[in-house]
N, C-alpha and C positions, 0 to 999 in steps of 0.2 A: 711397018706401021708409022703413023705419023705421031711424032713426039713434040711436046711443047717444052720450050726453055725455060729456065726460072724465071728469065726476065719477060717471058710470055705470058708465063703464070701469074707473075706480079701485076702485071698491065692487066690481065684478065679479071684478077681479084680486085684491083682499084676500080676498074670500070664496072664491074656488079657493085661495089659498095657506092660508087657515085649514084648509078642507076635506082638504087635502092633508097638513098637519101633523097633524090628527086622526087622519087614517087612518094614517099614519106611526106614530104613538105606540100605536094601538091593535092594529096588528098587528105590532109589534116584537116579536121572540121574546125581547129582553131587558128589556122593560118592567116586569119586576118587580125589576130591579137599582135600589136606592136612591140618592137625590141630591137636591139641592135641587130645588123643583117647577118653577121656571121652566127649569130646564136641560133639562128633558125636550122643551121646545117650541122654543127659540131660542139660539143661541149668543149672545146678547145679555147673558144672564146671566154668561157666562164673561168676555166681553169688559170689562164693567164690574167686574168682580172683579180681573181682570187690571190693568185701567187704574188702580185704587186703589192699586198699587203693593206689596202685601204678599201676592201669591197664595200664597208659601210657607206663610205661617201659616194662610190660608185652607184650604189643600190639607191640612195637617196635622188642622186642625179636623174636616174633612170625614170625614178616615178614624175619627177619633175617635168620630165620631156613627153612621156608617154601617158601618164595617168595611173589609174588605180590598178591596172593590170598589166604586167610587162613579162614578156618572154625572155628568161636568162638562159636557156639552154633548150635544145629540141625537148618537147614534151615537159618542160619544167617552167613554173611562172612565179613571180613575186606578186603578192598581193597587198594593197593598202585599202582595206575596207572593214568597218567595224563590223557589220552584219555578217559577212564572210568569214572572218576571224571566229565568230561565234559558233559557226558551222564546222569549220574546220577543226577547233580544237575544243569542242565540246565533249564531255565524257562520254564513252558508249556510241560515239557516231560513226565508228568504222574506218575514221581517217588513221592509219597506222603510219609509225615513221618511216622515211623515204629510205631508200638505200644507202643514201649518204652516211647514215649513223653505221653502217656495217663495219666501217674501218675503225670504230672506235672500240671495238671489243675483238676478243679472240674470236676465228672464224668457227666457233662452236655455238650454236644457238643456246644450249644449255648452261654455257658460262657467261652468257651477256651481263653486262652490268645495268645498273637502274637507268643510266643515261641513255646508254644506245639501243637496249632492247627493242626489237621491231616485233614482238610478240606480245600485244596487249595481255593476253591470258597470264602468261608467264612474268610479265612484268607486274602485273597487280598481285599475284602470289609472293614476288621476291619482296615487293615494296612493304607487304603487310608485316615481312620478318623484321624489317628496320624501323619501321614507322614511329613506333612507341618511343624510340630512343630520341627521335628528332622533333617532337612536340615541344612547343615553348615552355609548356610546363615542366618537361624533364630538362629543358636545356638551362632554365634558370637555376637549378642544381649546380650547374657549372658556372656561376658567376665568379666564383673564388678563382677558376683557373685563368678565367678572361683577366681579373684583377692581378692575378701574379705576373702575366706576361705584359699587361699596361704597365705594372709597377716597374718592370725590367727596363722596357722600351724608355718610358720617363728617365730612368736614370741614365741610360745611354745618351739620350739627348741632353741631359745636363752636362754630361760630361763631352759632348760635342759642341755644346754651346760655350762652355769654357774655354774650349781650343779654339773656335772661331772657324773651324773647318766646314767647309762647303761638302755637303753630301748628296747622294742619290737617295732622295725620300722614297722612290718606288722600291728600292730594293729594301730599306728598313722596314717599311709597312709590309712588305711579303715575308720578310723575316719574322715579324709579330704574327701575321696572319698563320704562318707554317707552324711555328712553335705553339701557337694557341691549339689550332686544329690537332697537334700531335699530343698535346696535353689530354684535350678532351679524348682523344681516340685512344691513345697508347698508355695515358698515365705519367708521361715523362715529355720533358721538351728535348728538341732534337739539338738546342744549343745554337742556333742561328743568333739569337739576341745576344747572347754571352759573347760570341765570337766574333760577330760582324761580319761574318763571311759563310760561304755556302762550301765547306770544305769536301763535302761528297758530290758537288756539282748536280744536287737534284734540280735545281731550277734549269740547268740545262736539259736535264733527262726530261721534264716535262714540256719544256718548249719543243724539245725534238720530237716528243709522241704528238704534241698538239699539231706540230707542223705537218707530220706525216698523215695523222688521220684526216686532218683537213682537207689535204692535197688528194690523198688517194681514195677519199670518201666520193670524189666528182667521178672516178672511174673506178667504181667498188670491185669489180670483176678482178682486178690486180691484187686485192687483199690477200685473198687466200695464197697467193705465190709469195707474195712479198713478207707477210706475218713470220713465218719459220726464221727469216733474216733478222727481223726487228727485235726477236727474243734475244738474239746474241748480240747485236749491233745498236741497237736503237733505246730510246728512251723507256718504252714498255717493259723491257728487260731489266734495266735498272731499277726501275720502280718495284717491279715484282720482286726482285732481290732484297730490296730494302725492306719491302713490307713484310716478307717472310722472315726477316731477321727481326723486326720489330714485334711482331706476332709471338715469335718463339721466346723472345726475351720476357714477354708479358705472360707468356705461359708459364714459364719457369718460375718467375717471381709470385704469381698467386699460388704456386704450392708452397712458397716459403711464408710462413706466418709472421716472421720478424721482419719483412721487407717493408720500408717506409713508402714505397709506391702503391702499398694497399690501404694506405690511410686516405682519407677524403672522400670526395664524391666516387663513385663507381663508373669508371670510364667506359666507354663503348667496347671496347675490347675484352674488359671484365665480363660484360653483360653477355656478348656473343661467345666467348669461350664458355661461359656457364651453361649457356642454351646448347651450345654443341655437345657438352658433357652430358646434358639432360635427354636429349633428343637429335643425336647426330643426322639422323635420317631427314631433319627438318632444318637444322642448321648444320651445312657441311662445310668442311674446310674450304672447298671453291669459294662458298659464299662468304667467309671471312676474308679471305684474300682479296675477293672482288671489292667488298665494300672498305676495305682499307685503303687500297689504291684510289679508289674514286674519292675518299676523305682528302687524301694526301695531295691528290693533283688536283681536284677541283676546289676543294675546301681552301687552299691558299691561293689560288690564282683569282677566282672570282672575288674574294674578300680583300686581297692585296690590291687589286685593281681598282675596285670601288672606294677604298680607302683612300688611293692616290687621286680618284676624280673629284671627290668630296674637297680635299685640301688644295688641290690646284685650282679648283673654280673659286674656292673662297680668296685664294691667294690673286687671282686673276679679278677679282672684285672686292676691293677693299670694303666697300660699303656693306655688303653681305657678311664679311668678315667680321667688321665691326659690331654688327647687330647681333650676330649669333654670339660673340664673344661677351656682349653687354648682358644678353640674356641668360648666360652661363653664371658671370659674375654677380647678376642679381639674384638668382636664384640661390647662389652660395652664401651670399651675405643674408639672404632671408632664413637661411637653415633650410631651405626647401630640397637641396640635394647634399648627398654625404661626398666624403673623399675617401675612396672613390665612389663615383655615381653608381646608383643601382639602375638595373633597366627599367624598373616602373618608374622612377624618378625621370629618367632621361625622356621615357614616354610623353610626360607632362609638360616637355619643353617644346613648345608649339612650333617655334621658328627652328629648331634643330630637327624635328621632324619633316618641316617643310624643305630643308637644306637636303637631308638624305634623300627625300624622294625626288628632289629635283636633280640630285647627282645620278641617281639610277635612271631618271628620265633622259637626261641630254647625253649619256655617255653610259649606257647599259654594256655590261661587261663582255656580253657575246655580240657579234657584228656580222654573222650570217643569218639567213632565214632560217626559221624553224619549220624544215620542209616535212611535210606529210602525203601519202599517197591517196588519191580520190578512190573510194570504195567502189567494187564492181559496178553497182547501179548508177553510178555517175553522181555528179551533184550540181546544183545551181549556185553559182557564186559571183555575185557582183554583176548580175545580170547576165551571165554565160553560163551555158551547160557543159561542164568538163566531164569527159568520158573518165571510165574507170581506169585506173592506172596512171593518170597523169599526175604530175609532182608538182605541189602547190605549197606555198608558206608565207609567213609574215616575218619581215625582219624586225626585230625590236627598234633598231635604229630609225627607221621607217616609219613605224606606228608612233613613235614617240614625238615625232614631228609633225603629226596629223594635224592641221589647223583647225579641223572642226572639233577636233576633240581637246586640242590643248591652247587653242587660241591662237590669232594672228602673227604672235611673237614665238610660235613653238620652237623655232631654230635659235632662240635666246635663251640665256640663264637668267631665270628670274624665281626664286623659290617661292615668291610671294603669291605666286598662282594657287600654289597648293592651299593657301590659307583662304583664297577667293573661292577655290573648288569646294571646300568644306562649307564656308558660309553660304555657299548657294546650292547646297544639298546635292552635289554632283558628284560625292566621293564613289558610290558605288557605280555609276556610270563610267567613270574615268578608269577605274579599276578593270574594266572588261576590256580595255585596250592598253594596258600596262603590262609589257612583256618582261621587266627586269628579271624575273626569275622564272620565266617560261609560262605555261598557261595550260589550265585543263588539269588532266590526271598525271600529266608529265611535269607539272610544277617541281621546280628543283627541291629534292629532299633536305639539303643543307639550308634553305633559305634561312631559317631562324637561327642557324649559327651565325650566319654573315650579319643579319640584324644585331645579334647580340653585340658581335663585336664593334659594329658601327656605332652603335648608340652608347656604349660603354668608351671607346676610345677616344674619339673626336671631343666630346666635351672635357675629357682629362688633358688632352694635348693645349686646347686653346685656354684653359684655365692656367696652364703652367708655362705656356710658351707662346711667343711670337715667332712665326716662320716668315721667311723672305726667299723669294724667287731669285736664282742666278740672274746678273743682269741680262744676258743674253737671251733667256728664257722670258724674262720680264717683259722682252720688247716684242716676242713673237709667240705663235701657238707651239705647244709641245708637239713632239713626234711620236706616233704610235705605230704599231704593228699588229694587223689583224690576222691571228692564226686561230679563229674561233673566238678566242679571248682577246679584246682590243687592248693590248698593253702598252702603257708608257714606256718610252727608250729614254728620255733624257729628262726626267723630273728631279731637277736639283735645286738646291739652295742651301740656306743657312738657318740657323736655330739662336733664337735670343730667348734667355731665361726672364721670365717676367719678375724675376726676385733682383735680378742685375741689370737687365735692360742693356747689356753689353755686346757688342759684335768685334770680332776680331777677323779681318778678310782674308785668311790663308785659303789654300786650294787643298781640297782631300783627294 
């Protein structure tokens, strides 16, 4: 009997794969849509571009070269079209999240988190469980928690200003975001601001988890095999164990009537544990674990990134910095804002709102496409008929530089554009192509937490301090790394207390 050797079987398998790929390309009804040559044949092109860590820039350049629809992998496309975006992200339209999201959750659909859940019905059910705690009405109750963390950060900044040390602003702003979300979620701070360091290496755990999910999601079939290893050695396992300890700590304290942690606003965990005690079939332990990890990971990263973006662009554009600081100083002198500023007062500072929106526009926290699967019936997008099962999506970095929406200078920092947009009555129109917190039914649940922190911290920092970029960074653009979140890597500088106006140039 004729037997094939291992090498012969390998060559046969390779030949069949190549033949299948060629046939798929030739018969593809969208074969004329442009894009990089290798992206027609393999997802490896997309993988290596994402791995390099700057896909947001690559994606922008692709659209400059090829137009509003670009192939980025076999059967996957990046879209830059306002009307197409309305179709893709409209509530109830049948465009479900793409398989890339599979790697962001345990490979068990019933344990999907709100970010990654690919089942719209399960997602809607889960979102209803938690949504009331994230409304702006509910979150305003947590202003005292934000004030507490803001006061501690201001104290740390005063100490660092007195020492003249150069610091990593990015780290300190993530410390702030982490302690704030932990106080809101668990009723206690993790102590990042107090210690000025990440003793439990939670930042590393989050970065590891984000890197894993970003890259493995490109080949989602691998996730089922790799996830058991991740639980033992990866960031997800670290976050899970940390969350379980925090939940148990909060559970025990809630049973102690003398615990000081039970004073003040009702934190998220207290709400969820009470709901679990009342109706465990509706609010399960898995639900509580999942929302805890989501708050810790996403809640610190997204807000930490955006706070860094606001300050970085203010420091890169001194005229903007000066105008915003003058608005804050004038409002303070007139008694229009308190110390600390309230959220409602911050909303009345029009230039502050323009600066925050421009930061969210020019450097949204996420740097990959919000990919969706075309429903079985197919869909007409940007003049093309996409068959069911095709993956399409809009990258917020691409959308936010659309000159038809944001003007010919869309690639430039200019907060004044938002004042002009409002003056021209275009606010509602522009919001339809503003992806800083996602779009449609999958809009980020933590959006209001982030806005609360942004609106309260930035005015407090500018009224108390002048910040200065390190000499090297002042002469060049900062470095970032895109692992879903586009995080700064070298955002360093010094602090001047506005009461002393003194700088000592030592290195931290």
